[in-house]
MOPAC internal coordinates of N, CA, C and O (Angstrom, degrees):
PM7 1SCF
backbone

  N    0.0000 0     0.00 0     0.00 0    0    0    0
  C    1.4322 1     0.00 0     0.00 0    1    0    0
  C    1.5167 1   110.85 1     0.00 0    2    1    0
  O    1.2310 1   120.62 1   139.56 1    3    2    1
  N    1.3298 1   116.41 1   -40.44 1    3    2    1
  C    1.4481 1   121.06 1   177.78 1    5    3    2
  C    1.5116 1   108.65 1  -116.67 1    6    5    3
  O    1.2310 1   119.94 1   -30.11 1    7    6    5
  N    1.3088 1   117.71 1   149.89 1    7    6    5
  C    1.4510 1   120.49 1   178.28 1    9    7    6
  C    1.5113 1   111.14 1   113.27 1   10    9    7
  O    1.2310 1   121.09 1     1.96 1   11   10    9
  N    1.3336 1   115.51 1  -178.04 1   11   10    9
  C    1.4552 1   121.36 1  -175.61 1   13   11   10
  C    1.5231 1   112.26 1   -64.62 1   14   13   11
  O    1.2310 1   120.04 1   139.48 1   15   14   13
  N    1.3074 1   117.53 1   -40.52 1   15   14   13
  C    1.4649 1   121.13 1   179.39 1   17   15   14
  C    1.5100 1   108.03 1  -158.51 1   18   17   15
  O    1.2310 1   120.92 1    -2.86 1   19   18   17
  N    1.3292 1   115.84 1   177.14 1   19   18   17
  C    1.4577 1   120.50 1   179.15 1   21   19   18
  C    1.5219 1   111.94 1   -74.88 1   22   21   19
  O    1.2310 1   119.67 1   165.84 1   23   22   21
  N    1.3208 1   118.24 1   -14.16 1   23   22   21
  C    1.4497 1   121.07 1  -171.97 1   25   23   22
  C    1.5250 1   111.80 1  -118.56 1   26   25   23
  O    1.2310 1   121.85 1   -19.38 1   27   26   25
  N    1.3322 1   114.07 1   160.62 1   27   26   25
  C    1.4585 1   123.20 1   173.93 1   29   27   26
  C    1.5304 1   112.99 1    60.14 1   30   29   27
  O    1.2310 1   120.35 1  -137.36 1   31   30   29
  N    1.3217 1   116.93 1    42.64 1   31   30   29
  C    1.4545 1   121.07 1   175.42 1   33   31   30
  C    1.5202 1   108.52 1  -114.34 1   34   33   31
  O    1.2310 1   120.04 1   -26.31 1   35   34   33
  N    1.3229 1   117.53 1   153.69 1   35   34   33
  C    1.4577 1   121.56 1   178.75 1   37   35   34
  C    1.5141 1   111.90 1  -108.14 1   38   37   35
  O    1.2310 1   120.39 1   172.62 1   39   38   37
  N    1.3147 1   116.85 1    -7.38 1   39   38   37
  C    1.4594 1   121.23 1   175.30 1   41   39   38
  C    1.5177 1   107.99 1  -163.52 1   42   41   39
  O    1.2310 1   121.38 1   -12.49 1   43   42   41
  N    1.3171 1   114.96 1   167.51 1   43   42   41
  C    1.4511 1   118.36 1   179.98 1   45   43   42
  C    1.5100 1   111.21 1   173.53 1   46   45   43
  O    1.2310 1   121.72 1    12.31 1   47   46   45
  N    1.2981 1   114.31 1  -167.69 1   47   46   45
  C    1.4464 1   122.58 1   179.45 1   49   47   46
  C    1.5121 1   107.76 1  -134.23 1   50   49   47
  O    1.2310 1   121.26 1   -38.24 1   51   50   49
  N    1.3097 1   115.20 1   141.76 1   51   50   49
  C    1.4600 1   120.15 1   178.15 1   53   51   50
  C    1.5252 1   107.64 1  -135.34 1   54   53   51
  O    1.2310 1   121.02 1   -36.61 1   55   54   53
  N    1.3247 1   115.66 1   143.39 1   55   54   53
  C    1.4568 1   120.82 1  -178.60 1   57   55   54
  C    1.5215 1   108.93 1  -113.65 1   58   57   55
  O    1.2310 1   121.34 1   -48.30 1   59   58   57
  N    1.3367 1   115.04 1   131.70 1   59   58   57
  C    1.4595 1   121.64 1   177.25 1   61   59   58
  C    1.5238 1   106.08 1  -125.13 1   62   61   59
  O    1.2310 1   120.46 1   -71.67 1   63   62   61
  N    1.3180 1   116.73 1   108.33 1   63   62   61
  C    1.4533 1   120.00 1  -174.69 1   65   63   62
  C    1.5116 1   109.27 1    64.30 1   66   65   63
  O    1.2310 1   120.47 1    54.08 1   67   66   65
  N    1.3350 1   116.70 1  -125.92 1   67   66   65
  C    1.4699 1   120.91 1   179.02 1   69   67   66
  C    1.5248 1   112.13 1   -93.23 1   70   69   67
  O    1.2310 1   120.27 1   174.90 1   71   70   69
  N    1.3262 1   117.09 1    -5.10 1   71   70   69
  C    1.4635 1   121.62 1  -176.52 1   73   71   70
  C    1.5254 1   111.24 1   -95.62 1   74   73   71
  O    1.2310 1   121.47 1   -38.55 1   75   74   73
  N    1.3290 1   114.79 1   141.45 1   75   74   73
  C    1.4548 1   121.17 1   179.27 1   77   75   74
  C    1.5245 1   108.89 1  -119.06 1   78   77   75
  O    1.2310 1   120.99 1   -41.10 1   79   78   77
  N    1.3331 1   115.72 1   138.90 1   79   78   77
  C    1.4620 1   122.03 1  -177.48 1   81   79   78
  C    1.5197 1   109.14 1  -128.57 1   82   81   79
  O    1.2310 1   121.45 1   -40.78 1   83   82   81
  N    1.3267 1   114.83 1   139.22 1   83   82   81
  C    1.4600 1   121.46 1   172.01 1   85   83   82
  C    1.5170 1   107.52 1   -96.39 1   86   85   83
  O    1.2310 1   120.37 1   -35.99 1   87   86   85
  N    1.3220 1   116.89 1   144.01 1   87   86   85
  C    1.4603 1   119.76 1   176.98 1   89   87   86
  C    1.5184 1   109.03 1  -137.01 1   90   89   87
  O    1.2310 1   121.59 1   -26.44 1   91   90   89
  N    1.3335 1   114.56 1   153.56 1   91   90   89
  C    1.4615 1   121.03 1   176.35 1   93   91   90
  C    1.5284 1   108.41 1  -153.32 1   94   93   91
  O    1.2310 1   121.14 1   -20.28 1   95   94   93
  N    1.3125 1   115.42 1   159.72 1   95   94   93
  C    1.4678 1   119.91 1   177.29 1   97   95   94
  C    1.5236 1   107.57 1   -69.77 1   98   97   95
  O    1.2310 1   121.04 1   -56.50 1   99   98   97
  N    1.3078 1   115.62 1   123.50 1   99   98   97
  C    1.4675 1   122.80 1  -179.52 1  101   99   98
  C    1.5304 1   110.41 1   -94.68 1  102  101   99
  O    1.2310 1   120.89 1   142.50 1  103  102  101
  N    1.3424 1   115.91 1   -37.50 1  103  102  101
  C    1.4684 1   120.52 1  -179.15 1  105  103  102
  C    1.5289 1   109.12 1  -151.08 1  106  105  103
  O    1.2310 1   121.03 1   -43.53 1  107  106  105
  N    1.3199 1   115.63 1   136.47 1  107  106  105
  C    1.4599 1   121.18 1   173.27 1  109  107  106
  C    1.5230 1   108.18 1   -89.39 1  110  109  107
  O    1.2310 1   119.70 1   -20.11 1  111  110  109
  N    1.3317 1   118.17 1   159.89 1  111  110  109
  C    1.4660 1   119.72 1   178.57 1  113  111  110
  C    1.5228 1   111.28 1   -58.16 1  114  113  111
  O    1.2310 1   121.31 1   -40.32 1  115  114  113
  N    1.3285 1   115.09 1   139.68 1  115  114  113
  C    1.4591 1   120.06 1   179.61 1  117  115  114
  C    1.5269 1   109.27 1  -161.17 1  118  117  115
  O    1.2310 1   121.24 1   -10.03 1  119  118  117
  N    1.3073 1   115.24 1   169.97 1  119  118  117
  C    1.4604 1   122.10 1   174.88 1  121  119  118
  C    1.5224 1   108.41 1  -100.21 1  122  121  119
  O    1.2310 1   120.18 1   -39.00 1  123  122  121
  N    1.3199 1   117.27 1   141.00 1  123  122  121
  C    1.4612 1   120.39 1   174.86 1  125  123  122
  C    1.5192 1   108.74 1   -80.81 1  126  125  123
  O    1.2310 1   119.98 1    -8.50 1  127  126  125
  N    1.3132 1   117.64 1   171.50 1  127  126  125
  C    1.4607 1   122.02 1   176.98 1  129  127  126
  C    1.5234 1   112.31 1   -63.03 1  130  129  127
  O    1.2310 1   120.55 1   156.70 1  131  130  129
  N    1.3299 1   116.56 1   -23.30 1  131  130  129
  C    1.4657 1   121.74 1   178.82 1  133  131  130
  C    1.5193 1   112.45 1   -88.03 1  134  133  131
  O    1.2310 1   119.95 1  -176.10 1  135  134  133
  N    1.3326 1   117.70 1     3.90 1  135  134  133
  C    1.4584 1   120.98 1   179.34 1  137  135  134
  C    1.5158 1   114.19 1    81.94 1  138  137  135
  O    1.2310 1   120.29 1  -161.01 1  139  138  137
  N    1.3264 1   117.05 1    18.99 1  139  138  137
  C    1.4615 1   121.37 1   178.66 1  141  139  138
  C    1.5257 1   108.99 1   -96.96 1  142  141  139
  O    1.2310 1   119.97 1   -52.06 1  143  142  141
  N    1.3385 1   117.66 1   127.94 1  143  142  141
  C    1.4603 1   118.71 1   179.76 1  145  143  142
  C    1.5277 1   111.71 1   -80.00 1  146  145  143
  O    1.2310 1   121.08 1   -41.59 1  147  146  145
  N    1.3229 1   115.54 1   138.41 1  147  146  145
  C    1.4614 1   122.00 1   175.73 1  149  147  146
  C    1.5206 1   108.20 1  -116.29 1  150  149  147
  O    1.2310 1   120.43 1   -42.00 1  151  150  149
  N    1.3206 1   116.79 1   138.00 1  151  150  149
  C    1.4586 1   121.22 1   179.40 1  153  151  150
  C    1.5128 1   112.23 1   -89.97 1  154  153  151
  O    1.2310 1   121.27 1     8.74 1  155  154  153
  N    1.3190 1   115.17 1  -171.26 1  155  154  153
  C    1.4580 1   121.79 1   177.87 1  157  155  154
  C    1.5203 1   110.39 1   -60.34 1  158  157  155
  O    1.2310 1   120.67 1   -29.70 1  159  158  157
  N    1.3159 1   116.33 1   150.30 1  159  158  157
  C    1.4636 1   121.85 1   172.86 1  161  159  158
  C    1.5261 1   107.59 1  -138.52 1  162  161  159
  O    1.2310 1   121.36 1   -41.06 1  163  162  161
  N    1.3318 1   115.00 1   138.94 1  163  162  161
  C    1.4549 1   121.07 1   178.46 1  165  163  162
  C    1.5190 1   110.06 1  -114.79 1  166  165  163
  O    1.2310 1   120.70 1   -36.96 1  167  166  165
  N    1.3034 1   116.26 1   143.04 1  167  166  165
  C    1.4509 1   122.93 1   172.21 1  169  167  166
  C    1.5240 1   106.73 1   -98.46 1  170  169  167
  O    1.2310 1   120.62 1   -57.40 1  171  170  169
  N    1.3261 1   116.42 1   122.60 1  171  170  169
  C    1.4607 1   122.11 1   179.37 1  173  171  170
  C    1.5175 1   107.35 1  -119.93 1  174  173  171
  O    1.2310 1   120.74 1   -47.07 1  175  174  173
  N    1.3281 1   116.19 1   132.93 1  175  174  173
  C    1.4591 1   118.26 1   177.91 1  177  175  174
  C    1.5203 1   109.98 1  -144.85 1  178  177  175
  O    1.2310 1   121.12 1   -34.19 1  179  178  177
  N    1.3375 1   115.47 1   145.81 1  179  178  177
  C    1.4631 1   118.56 1   175.04 1  181  179  178
  C    1.5231 1   109.25 1   -62.13 1  182  181  179
  O    1.2310 1   120.45 1   -28.84 1  183  182  181
  N    1.3216 1   116.75 1   151.16 1  183  182  181
  C    1.4575 1   119.59 1  -179.17 1  185  183  182
  C    1.5284 1   111.45 1   -69.05 1  186  185  183
  O    1.2310 1   120.08 1   160.43 1  187  186  185
  N    1.3398 1   117.45 1   -19.57 1  187  186  185
  C    1.4657 1   120.43 1   175.51 1  189  187  186
  C    1.5208 1   109.05 1   -72.64 1  190  189  187
  O    1.2310 1   120.23 1   -39.28 1  191  190  189
  N    1.3160 1   117.17 1   140.72 1  191  190  189
  C    1.4589 1   121.80 1  -179.68 1  193  191  190
  C    1.5239 1   111.02 1   -71.13 1  194  193  191
  O    1.2310 1   120.96 1   -21.20 1  195  194  193
  N    1.3229 1   115.76 1   158.80 1  195  194  193
  C    1.4677 1   124.19 1   174.10 1  197  195  194
  C    1.5181 1   113.61 1    60.91 1  198  197  195
  O    1.2310 1   120.31 1  -140.60 1  199  198  197
  N    1.3033 1   117.01 1    39.40 1  199  198  197
  C    1.4609 1   120.87 1   176.41 1  201  199  198
  C    1.5204 1   109.27 1  -117.26 1  202  201  199
  O    1.2310 1   120.93 1   -16.86 1  203  202  201
  N    1.3105 1   115.83 1   163.14 1  203  202  201
  C    1.4589 1   121.76 1  -176.38 1  205  203  202
  C    1.5246 1   111.19 1   -71.35 1  206  205  203
  O    1.2310 1   121.16 1   -46.63 1  207  206  205
  N    1.3251 1   115.39 1   133.37 1  207  206  205
  C    1.4616 1   121.60 1  -179.41 1  209  207  206
  C    1.5193 1   110.78 1   -89.63 1  210  209  207
  O    1.2310 1   121.28 1   -20.02 1  211  210  209
  N    1.3181 1   115.16 1   159.98 1  211  210  209
  C    1.4624 1   123.58 1   178.65 1  213  211  210
  C    1.5197 1   108.12 1  -121.35 1  214  213  211
  O    1.2310 1   120.48 1   -45.98 1  215  214  213
  N    1.3277 1   116.68 1   134.02 1  215  214  213
  C    1.4597 1   121.61 1   171.98 1  217  215  214
  C    1.5308 1   106.88 1  -110.94 1  218  217  215
  O    1.2310 1   120.75 1   -68.26 1  219  218  217
  N    1.3279 1   116.18 1   111.74 1  219  218  217
  C    1.4647 1   121.33 1   175.68 1  221  219  218
  C    1.5241 1   107.34 1   -89.49 1  222  221  219
  O    1.2310 1   120.67 1   -60.67 1  223  222  221
  N    1.3261 1   116.32 1   119.33 1  223  222  221
  C    1.4623 1   120.86 1   179.81 1  225  223  222
  C    1.5226 1   108.22 1  -106.91 1  226  225  223
  O    1.2310 1   120.94 1   -56.04 1  227  226  225
  N    1.3264 1   115.80 1   123.96 1  227  226  225
  C    1.4553 1   121.31 1  -178.02 1  229  227  226
  C    1.5196 1   111.08 1  -100.76 1  230  229  227
  O    1.2310 1   121.29 1   -27.73 1  231  230  229
  N    1.3204 1   115.13 1   152.27 1  231  230  229
  C    1.4588 1   121.81 1  -179.66 1  233  231  230
  C    1.5268 1   110.24 1   -64.33 1  234  233  231
  O    1.2310 1   121.25 1   -28.87 1  235  234  233
  N    1.3169 1   115.22 1   151.13 1  235  234  233
  C    1.4572 1   121.74 1   178.86 1  237  235  234
  C    1.5190 1   108.96 1   -74.25 1  238  237  235
  O    1.2310 1   120.66 1   -42.62 1  239  238  237
  N    1.3148 1   116.34 1   137.38 1  239  238  237
  C    1.4564 1   121.57 1   176.66 1  241  239  238
  C    1.5264 1   108.16 1  -111.31 1  242  241  239
  O    1.2310 1   120.92 1   -81.49 1  243  242  241
  N    1.3438 1   115.84 1    98.51 1  243  242  241
  C    1.4638 1   121.27 1  -179.00 1  245  243  242
  C    1.5187 1   110.24 1   -94.26 1  246  245  243
  O    1.2310 1   120.92 1   -20.63 1  247  246  245
  N    1.3301 1   115.84 1   159.37 1  247  246  245
  C    1.4618 1   120.74 1   176.15 1  249  247  246
  C    1.5290 1   109.28 1   -73.40 1  250  249  247
  O    1.2310 1   120.33 1    -6.02 1  251  250  249
  N    1.3036 1   116.97 1   173.98 1  251  250  249
  C    1.4599 1   121.99 1   179.11 1  253  251  250
  C    1.5213 1   112.64 1   -60.81 1  254  253  251
  O    1.2310 1   119.79 1   158.36 1  255  254  253
  N    1.3259 1   118.00 1   -21.64 1  255  254  253
  C    1.4674 1   121.68 1   178.83 1  257  255  254
  C    1.5228 1   112.12 1   -95.20 1  258  257  255
  O    1.2310 1   120.37 1  -169.20 1  259  258  257
  N    1.3340 1   116.91 1    10.80 1  259  258  257
  C    1.4580 1   120.29 1   178.67 1  261  259  258
  C    1.5093 1   114.24 1    77.57 1  262  261  259
  O    1.2310 1   120.53 1  -159.62 1  263  262  261
  N    1.3248 1   116.60 1    20.38 1  263  262  261
  C    1.4573 1   121.24 1   179.65 1  265  263  262
  C    1.5192 1   109.91 1  -107.70 1  266  265  263
  O    1.2310 1   121.07 1   -26.55 1  267  266  265
  N    1.3097 1   115.55 1   153.45 1  267  266  265
  C    1.4521 1   120.61 1   174.94 1  269  267  266
  C    1.5219 1   107.57 1   -81.47 1  270  269  267
  O    1.2310 1   119.77 1   -46.17 1  271  270  269
  N    1.3286 1   118.05 1   133.83 1  271  270  269
  C    1.4670 1   119.43 1   178.17 1  273  271  270
  C    1.5239 1   110.86 1   -56.59 1  274  273  271
  O    1.2310 1   120.60 1   -34.44 1  275  274  273
  N    1.3315 1   116.45 1   145.56 1  275  274  273
  C    1.4638 1   121.24 1  -176.37 1  277  275  274
  C    1.5214 1   111.84 1   -64.40 1  278  277  275
  O    1.2310 1   120.22 1   129.39 1  279  278  277
  N    1.3168 1   117.18 1   -50.61 1  279  278  277
  C    1.4580 1   119.92 1  -179.83 1  281  279  278
  C    1.5168 1   108.28 1  -122.03 1  282  281  279
  O    1.2310 1   121.65 1   -52.76 1  283  282  281
  N    1.3097 1   114.46 1   127.24 1  283  282  281
  C    1.4494 1   119.36 1   179.97 1  285  283  282
  C    1.5191 1   109.49 1  -127.10 1  286  285  283
  O    1.2310 1   120.90 1   -40.25 1  287  286  285
  N    1.2933 1   115.88 1   139.75 1  287  286  285
  C    1.4577 1   121.28 1   173.41 1  289  287  286
  C    1.5166 1   107.12 1  -106.40 1  290  289  287
  O    1.2310 1   121.42 1   -40.79 1  291  290  289
  N    1.3053 1   114.90 1   139.21 1  291  290  289
  C    1.4499 1   118.51 1   177.70 1  293  291  290
  C    1.5180 1   108.94 1   -77.14 1  294  293  291
  O    1.2310 1   120.69 1   -55.31 1  295  294  293
  N    1.3186 1   116.28 1   124.69 1  295  294  293
  C    1.4512 1   121.57 1   179.35 1  297  295  294
  C    1.5229 1   108.97 1  -137.51 1  298  297  295
  O    1.2310 1   120.60 1   -57.17 1  299  298  297
  N    1.3169 1   116.46 1   122.83 1  299  298  297
  C    1.4604 1   121.71 1   175.18 1  301  299  298
  C    1.5218 1   106.99 1  -149.59 1  302  301  299
  O    1.2310 1   120.95 1   -42.23 1  303  302  301
  N    1.3181 1   115.80 1   137.77 1  303  302  301
  C    1.4569 1   119.34 1   177.35 1  305  303  302
  C    1.5235 1   109.41 1   -82.25 1  306  305  303
  O    1.2310 1   120.67 1   -23.59 1  307  306  305
  N    1.3051 1   116.33 1   156.41 1  307  306  305
  C    1.4604 1   120.29 1   176.42 1  309  307  306
  C    1.5217 1   110.71 1   -60.62 1  310  309  307
  O    1.2310 1   120.68 1   142.74 1  311  310  309
  N    1.3169 1   116.30 1   -37.26 1  311  310  309
  C    1.4649 1   120.17 1   179.05 1  313  311  310
  C    1.5290 1   110.68 1   -59.15 1  314  313  311
  O    1.2310 1   120.13 1   134.58 1  315  314  313
  N    1.3374 1   117.36 1   -45.42 1  315  314  313
  C    1.4711 1   121.56 1   179.92 1  317  315  314
  C    1.5258 1   110.62 1   -68.31 1  318  317  315
  O    1.2310 1   119.58 1   139.61 1  319  318  317
  N    1.3194 1   118.40 1   -40.39 1  319  318  317
  C    1.4534 1   121.93 1   179.06 1  321  319  318
  C    1.5280 1   110.63 1   -62.91 1  322  321  319
  O    1.2310 1   120.23 1   135.33 1  323  322  321
  N    1.3258 1   117.16 1   -44.67 1  323  322  321
  C    1.4661 1   121.21 1   177.86 1  325  323  322
  C    1.5223 1   110.21 1   -61.57 1  326  325  323
  O    1.2310 1   120.36 1   137.22 1  327  326  325
  N    1.3260 1   116.92 1   -42.78 1  327  326  325
  C    1.4681 1   121.61 1   177.95 1  329  327  326
  C    1.5311 1   110.65 1   -59.00 1  330  329  327
  O    1.2310 1   120.07 1   135.82 1  331  330  329
  N    1.3204 1   117.47 1   -44.18 1  331  330  329
  C    1.4668 1   121.58 1  -179.67 1  333  331  330
  C    1.5293 1   111.24 1   -64.29 1  334  333  331
  O    1.2310 1   120.21 1   137.29 1  335  334  333
  N    1.3232 1   117.21 1   -42.71 1  335  334  333
  C    1.4614 1   120.85 1   179.39 1  337  335  334
  C    1.5251 1   110.00 1   -64.65 1  338  337  335
  O    1.2310 1   120.27 1   135.65 1  339  338  337
  N    1.3219 1   117.09 1   -44.35 1  339  338  337
  C    1.4604 1   120.39 1   178.64 1  341  339  338
  C    1.5284 1   111.27 1   -62.77 1  342  341  339
  O    1.2310 1   120.16 1   140.05 1  343  342  341
  N    1.3327 1   117.30 1   -39.95 1  343  342  341
  C    1.4710 1   120.66 1   177.27 1  345  343  342
  C    1.5249 1   111.40 1   -63.97 1  346  345  343
  O    1.2310 1   120.29 1   142.08 1  347  346  345
  N    1.3262 1   117.06 1   -37.92 1  347  346  345
  C    1.4650 1   120.73 1   178.17 1  349  347  346
  C    1.5273 1   110.56 1   -66.07 1  350  349  347
  O    1.2310 1   120.26 1   141.18 1  351  350  349
  N    1.3205 1   117.10 1   -38.82 1  351  350  349
  C    1.4660 1   120.74 1   177.14 1  353  351  350
  C    1.5224 1   109.77 1   -63.52 1  354  353  351
  O    1.2310 1   120.27 1   136.11 1  355  354  353
  N    1.3328 1   117.08 1   -43.89 1  355  354  353
  C    1.4669 1   121.39 1   177.99 1  357  355  354
  C    1.5244 1   111.29 1   -63.47 1  358  357  355
  O    1.2310 1   120.27 1   150.81 1  359  358  357
  N    1.3374 1   117.08 1   -29.19 1  359  358  357
  C    1.4673 1   121.59 1  -178.97 1  361  359  358
  C    1.5291 1   112.56 1   -84.50 1  362  361  359
  O    1.2310 1   120.28 1   176.41 1  363  362  361
  N    1.3396 1   117.07 1    -3.59 1  363  362  361
  C    1.4544 1   118.64 1   175.45 1  365  363  362
  C    1.5125 1   117.38 1   124.17 1  366  365  363
  O    1.2310 1   119.50 1   175.69 1  367  366  365
  N    1.3331 1   118.55 1    -4.31 1  367  366  365
  C    1.4620 1   119.14 1   177.33 1  369  367  366
  C    1.5221 1   109.17 1   -72.52 1  370  369  367
  O    1.2310 1   120.63 1   -56.71 1  371  370  369
  N    1.3081 1   116.39 1   123.29 1  371  370  369
  C    1.4561 1   122.05 1   176.43 1  373  371  370
  C    1.5205 1   107.81 1  -111.68 1  374  373  371
  O    1.2310 1   120.10 1   -78.31 1  375  374  373
  N    1.3353 1   117.42 1   101.69 1  375  374  373
  C    1.4609 1   119.45 1  -177.01 1  377  375  374
  C    1.5220 1   113.53 1   -63.25 1  378  377  375
  O    1.2310 1   119.74 1   162.72 1  379  378  377
  N    1.3189 1   118.10 1   -17.28 1  379  378  377
  C    1.4563 1   121.45 1   179.92 1  381  379  378
  C    1.5292 1   112.16 1   -84.33 1  382  381  379
  O    1.2310 1   120.21 1   167.13 1  383  382  381
  N    1.3286 1   117.20 1   -12.87 1  383  382  381
  C    1.4633 1   120.27 1  -178.27 1  385  383  382
  C    1.5229 1   110.06 1   -83.61 1  386  385  383
  O    1.2310 1   121.45 1    -5.73 1  387  386  385
  N    1.3052 1   114.83 1   174.27 1  387  386  385
  C    1.4614 1   121.70 1   175.83 1  389  387  386
  C    1.5183 1   107.49 1  -116.26 1  390  389  387
  O    1.2310 1   120.79 1   -17.03 1  391  390  389
  N    1.3070 1   116.10 1   162.97 1  391  390  389
  C    1.4531 1   119.99 1   177.16 1  393  391  390
  C    1.5101 1   112.34 1   134.07 1  394  393  391
  O    1.2310 1   122.02 1    11.24 1  395  394  393
  N    1.3310 1   113.74 1  -168.76 1  395  394  393
  C    1.4565 1   120.43 1  -179.56 1  397  395  394
  C    1.5260 1   109.95 1   -65.06 1  398  397  395
  O    1.2310 1   120.50 1   -23.68 1  399  398  397
  N    1.3518 1   116.65 1   156.32 1  399  398  397
  C    1.4619 1   119.27 1   177.33 1  401  399  398
  C    1.5323 1   111.34 1   -58.30 1  402  401  399
  O    1.2310 1   121.05 1   -32.98 1  403  402  401
  N    1.3079 1   115.59 1   147.02 1  403  402  401
  C    1.4618 1   123.51 1   177.87 1  405  403  402
  C    1.5280 1   107.01 1   -94.42 1  406  405  403
  O    1.2310 1   120.16 1   -57.84 1  407  406  405
  N    1.3240 1   117.29 1   122.16 1  407  406  405
  C    1.4571 1   122.03 1   179.64 1  409  407  406
  C    1.5135 1   109.29 1   -95.44 1  410  409  407
  O    1.2310 1   120.45 1   -48.52 1  411  410  409
  N    1.3413 1   116.75 1   131.48 1  411  410  409
  C    1.4605 1   121.68 1  -178.01 1  413  411  410
  C    1.5134 1   109.80 1  -133.96 1  414  413  411
  O    1.2310 1   120.59 1   -54.86 1  415  414  413
  N    1.3375 1   116.48 1   125.14 1  415  414  413
  C    1.4667 1   122.03 1   175.43 1  417  415  414
  C    1.5138 1   107.79 1   -78.70 1  418  417  415
  O    1.2310 1   120.40 1   -70.87 1  419  418  417
  N    1.3355 1   116.84 1   109.13 1  419  418  417
  C    1.4533 1   122.49 1  -171.47 1  421  419  418
  C    1.5224 1   114.14 1   -93.84 1  422  421  419
  O    1.2310 1   119.50 1   178.69 1  423  422  421
  N    1.3320 1   118.56 1    -1.31 1  423  422  421
  C    1.4644 1   120.64 1  -179.11 1  425  423  422
  C    1.5156 1   111.11 1    79.81 1  426  425  423
  O    1.2310 1   120.96 1    29.48 1  427  426  425
  N    1.3154 1   115.78 1  -150.52 1  427  426  425
  C    1.4652 1   121.34 1  -178.73 1  429  427  426
  C    1.5215 1   110.21 1   -74.97 1  430  429  427
  O    1.2310 1   120.71 1   -27.13 1  431  430  429
  N    1.3108 1   116.24 1   152.87 1  431  430  429
  C    1.4574 1   120.34 1   178.77 1  433  431  430
  C    1.5295 1   110.97 1   -67.74 1  434  433  431
  O    1.2310 1   120.99 1   133.63 1  435  434  433
  N    1.3237 1   115.72 1   -46.37 1  435  434  433
  C    1.4620 1   119.19 1  -175.49 1  437  435  434
  C    1.4775 1   115.76 1   -98.56 1  438  437  435
  O    1.2310 1   120.10 1   180.00 1  439  438  437

């Protein structure tokens, strides 16, 4: 919604109804010490201070040989980001509450 384009951004702001949320890349894809691949994760928080944060965790996108691509650019459309935030709210994330971040498995990025 804000920024140069819908794609290839590392942070931004998105508005859903009257509410505005800031987002940023929380984690890039990587392998854990146990050999488990982790995908992108975004930190989403209401623009109001002292509110509960959301961590959107996306599925790992491996190559056909089961490898993680060497260089990846984060790409998500505003439409997909809004959908993920709305799904997290439906799953129980209350941005008006306080407490530990709410983790939500958001599926594939695209």
